[in-house]
C-alpha positions in Angstrom: 0.2 0.0 0.1 2.7 2.6 0.8 4.0 2.4 -2.7 0.5 3.0 -4.0 0.4 6.2 -2.0 3.7 7.3 -3.1 2.7 6.8 -6.7 -0.3 8.8 -6.0 1.6 11.5 -4.4 4.4 11.6 -7.3 1.5 11.9 -10.0 -0.1 14.4 -8.1 3.1 16.2 -7.6 3.9 15.9 -11.4 0.3 17.0 -12.5 0.7 20.3 -10.2 4.2 20.8 -11.9 2.5 20.5 -15.3 -0.1 23.2 -14.5 2.3 25.6 -13.2 4.4 25.0 -16.1 1.2 25.7 -18.3 0.5 28.7 -16.6 3.8 30.2 -16.4 3.6 31.1 -12.9 6.6 31.0 -10.5 6.6 29.2 -7.6 8.2 32.3 -5.6 5.9 34.5 -7.2 2.9 32.7 -6.0 4.4 32.8 -2.7 5.0 36.3 -2.6 1.3 37.4 -3.7 0.0 35.2 -0.8 2.1 36.9 1.9 0.9 40.3 0.2 -2.9 39.2 0.7 -2.2 37.9 4.2 -0.6 41.0 5.1 -3.3 43.0 3.8 -6.2 41.2 5.6 -4.2 41.5 8.6 -4.2 45.3 8.2 -7.7 45.3 7.4 -8.3 43.2 10.8 -6.4 45.5 12.8 -8.2 48.7 11.1 -11.6 47.3 12.1 -10.7 46.4 15.6 -9.2 50.1 16.0 -12.6 51.5 15.2 -14.5 49.5 17.7 -13.2 50.2 21.1 -12.9 47.0 23.0 -15.8 46.3 25.6 -15.4 46.1 29.1 -15.0 42.7 30.4 -18.6 41.1 31.4 -19.5 40.0 34.9 -21.6 37.3 36.0 -25.3 38.1 36.6 -27.4 35.9 39.2 -31.0 36.6 39.7 -33.1 34.7 42.3 -36.7 35.1 42.0 -38.2 37.3 44.7 -41.7 39.0 44.1 -40.5 42.3 45.4 -38.4 42.6 42.4 -41.2 43.0 40.2 -41.6 46.9 39.6 -44.0 48.8 37.5 -41.2 51.4 36.2 -40.7 49.8 32.6 -41.8 50.5 29.2 -45.6 49.9 29.6 -47.6 51.2 32.7 -49.9 47.8 32.2 -46.5 45.6 33.1 -44.4 44.8 35.9 -40.7 44.2 35.1 -38.2 42.1 37.0 -34.6 43.1 35.8 -32.3 40.1 35.5 -29.1 42.1 35.9 -28.0 41.4 32.4 -27.7 45.0 31.4 -25.5 46.1 34.4 -23.2 43.0 33.9 -22.9 43.2 30.1 -22.4 47.2 30.5 -25.3 47.7 28.1 -24.6 45.2 25.5 -28.0 43.4 26.6 -31.1 43.5 28.8 -33.1 40.6 30.0 -36.3 40.9 32.4 -39.3 38.8 33.5 -42.5 40.9 32.4 -46.0 40.4 34.2 -48.7 41.9 32.0 -51.1 43.3 34.6 -54.8 41.6 33.8 -57.6 42.0 33.0 -56.4 43.2 29.1 -57.5 46.7 28.2 -57.3 46.5 24.3 -57.4 50.5 24.3 -54.3 50.6 26.4 -52.2 47.9 24.9 -53.0 47.7 21.4 -50.8 50.3 20.2 -48.8 49.7 17.3 -44.9 50.3 17.8 -41.5 49.6 17.0 -38.2 49.2 18.6 -34.8 50.5 17.5 -32.7 47.7 18.7 -30.3 45.2 17.2 -32.1 41.9 18.6 -35.2 41.1 20.5 -36.7 37.8 21.9 -39.7 36.8 23.7 -40.4 33.4 25.6 -43.6 32.9 27.3 -43.0 31.5 30.8 -46.7 31.3 31.9 -50.3 31.9 30.3 -50.7 33.7 26.7 -50.5 36.6 24.8 -51.7 37.1 21.3 -49.7 39.4 19.1 -49.6 41.2 15.9 -46.3 41.5 13.9 -46.1 43.5 10.5 -45.9 40.3 7.8 -46.9 37.7 10.4 -50.1 38.9 11.2 -51.8 37.9 14.7 -50.1 35.0 16.4 -51.4 33.4 19.7 -48.3 32.6 21.8 -48.6 30.2 24.6 -46.5 29.1 27.6 -43.4 27.5 25.9 -43.6 29.7 23.0 -40.8 31.8 21.9 -40.5 34.4 19.0 -38.0 37.3 17.6 -38.7 40.4 16.5 -36.6 41.9 13.8 -35.2 45.2 14.4 -37.9 48.1 13.8 -40.5 45.5 13.0 -44.1 46.9 13.5 -45.9 45.0 16.2 -48.4 45.1 19.0 -49.9 43.1 21.7 -53.6 42.3 21.1 -54.8 40.3 24.2 -53.5 38.3 26.9 -54.4 36.1 29.8 -54.4 37.4 33.2 -51.3 35.2 34.6 -48.9 35.9 31.7 -45.2 35.9 32.2 -42.7 36.5 29.4 -39.0 36.4 29.2 -37.6 39.4 27.0 -33.8 39.7 25.8 -32.9 42.8 24.0 -29.7 44.4 22.4 -28.5 46.8 23.1 -30.1 47.4 27.0 -31.0 50.9 25.8 -33.3 51.5 23.0 -35.9 53.7 22.0 -39.5 53.0 20.8 -41.6 54.7 18.4 -45.4 54.4 18.8 -47.2 54.7 15.4 -50.8 56.2 14.3 -53.3 53.5 13.8 
């Protein structure tokens, strides 16, 4: 078997040599061109990382459930939020919180079309259910165990929810602007 492998290697090598002769390229010239391309790639990568300052080192965030941590100090008046400490630990890279929508649902208050200036948004239903509307998706009933992402600036709204609904929401970045639209 060793002879067979050796023959194959020799024949590949001969084929490669023949191809080089046909193309007129010299091995040294190719090697120099590769070095130039690699050097340019390193320079481009160095310039890109020079433009974006390094992020501060992230910390560990641990959050244990406590009823008193649910506060009515978030984006919506009909919700209580439990901050999970991600924004502080990630220096604003992301935020995560558990949201309890306060029942019963008042469609006049909650059904306001809006969008967020975010890079990423994900919601997971921990308990209960919520009916949402998302532009391009329409109405969707999300139940316990359902999860969804909302692309940046997608128009959406809550239509209805159960009295016991709890949601886990993760958003990047931690600070963002919300724009309410006229219906």
